[in-house]
N, C-alpha and C positions, 0 to 999 in steps of 0.2 A: 637842293639850293633855296636860299634865304636871301630875302631883301634886307641889308642892313643899311641905317641911317649913321652918318659919323658926325663927329662934332668939328669943331674949327681946327683942333690938334690931330684929327685923324681917327680918334679913338670911337669905336660902336657905342652907340647910346640907344638905340633900339634895332629889335629883329623881328621880321614880318613874315608872314607866308605868302602874302600877297603884295603886288606892287604897291608903293606909296610914293608920292613927290620926293625928289631927290634920294631916292635910294639906289643903292648899287647891287649887283646880283652877286651874292657869292656861295661856295659849296659850304656845307656843314663843317668840312673836314679842313677848313681855311685856318688857318692859325689864330686869325684875329676872331672869328666866329668862335673857335674853343675857348680864346681867352675869355671873350664875353660870358660863355655860359657857365666857364668855371668861377666864375667874380674875379675880384681883385685880390683875394687871399689864396686863391688856389683851391677853394672848395667848391664842390659842384652842388647843384640844387637838390640832387638825389642825396649826398651827404647831409645837407642841412636838413632836408627832410625827414631822415633818419634821426638826425639828433633831435628833432622835434617831436618826432613821435617817442621817444626816450623820454624826454620831460613832459608829454602830456600822459604817459603811463604812471609816472610817478607822481604825478597831479592826482590821477584817478585814486591811486592808492592812499594817499593822504585824505582826500575826500571821503573814502571808505573808512578810513580809519577814524577818523574823526566825526562819523556820523552824518555828515552834511547829505549824503544821498545814498542810497540802497545800491546795489549791483541791479537789482531788479527791476530799478527804474530805468534802465538801459533797455532797448530792444533784444531779443534773445541773440541775434546776429551779431552785436555788438559785443554781448557777455561773451559768447563763445570765441570771439577774436582775442578779447583780453586774457579769458582763461589760458588758450594756447599759447598766445605770447608770454604770458608771465611763466609758463610753466617750461617754454622754451628758455627763456632768459634763466631761469631757477636753475634748469640742467645744465647750460651752458657755463653759468658763472656761479658755480658752487660757491667761490671764493669771492663773491660780491660784497663791497663795503656795506654794513649794515649800520644804519644810523639811529636804529632802535637798539638800545644796549640790552632790551631783556626779551629780544625776538625769540630764544629758546623756550624761556619761560611762558610767554605768550602762546606759542604754538602748543606747548604741551596742555595748557589749560582751555585751549580750544578744541584740543582733541577729546578731552573729556565732554565737552558741550553735546547737546544733540546733533547728529549728523543731518545735513542738508539733504532736504527731501527734493526728489524729481531727478531726472537723468543724468543730469550735469553735476550729480554730488561728487563725482569721482574728479571733476574738473576743477572743484574750488580749491584754491589756494588757503592753506592754512594761517596765513595772516590776515585774510578776510573774515570777518565775524560771520558766523554761521547764521545769527538771526539775519542777516542779509537776505538769505535765500528760503527763508519761511512766510509763508503767507499770512 
């Protein structure tokens, strides 16, 4: 059950766990509550968060490629999560759109570069510079 505050037209404008003045108590399964939680375009917060994660992942890729920062500037836990997500996405979408025309040539040139050192060397995506992982 959640407390909802409605506007003059009867639409929900806020949702609360605890009672607030002028709020009515409704179950989470109520159609009005469900409509409020999915938004006006039918997209849920979870779907919007997933879309934003994809944008952030792409942004990190661009920043790494432009040498704005190195992957090692991030905490180890963040590095591992990024590597896992990148590998999962690469495996899931082998036909993904490539905005970088020379990606295959870049991958082969980086394969001839010195291998990354450390336990995570097998997790490093080919399109991330090996120099990012060297001390």
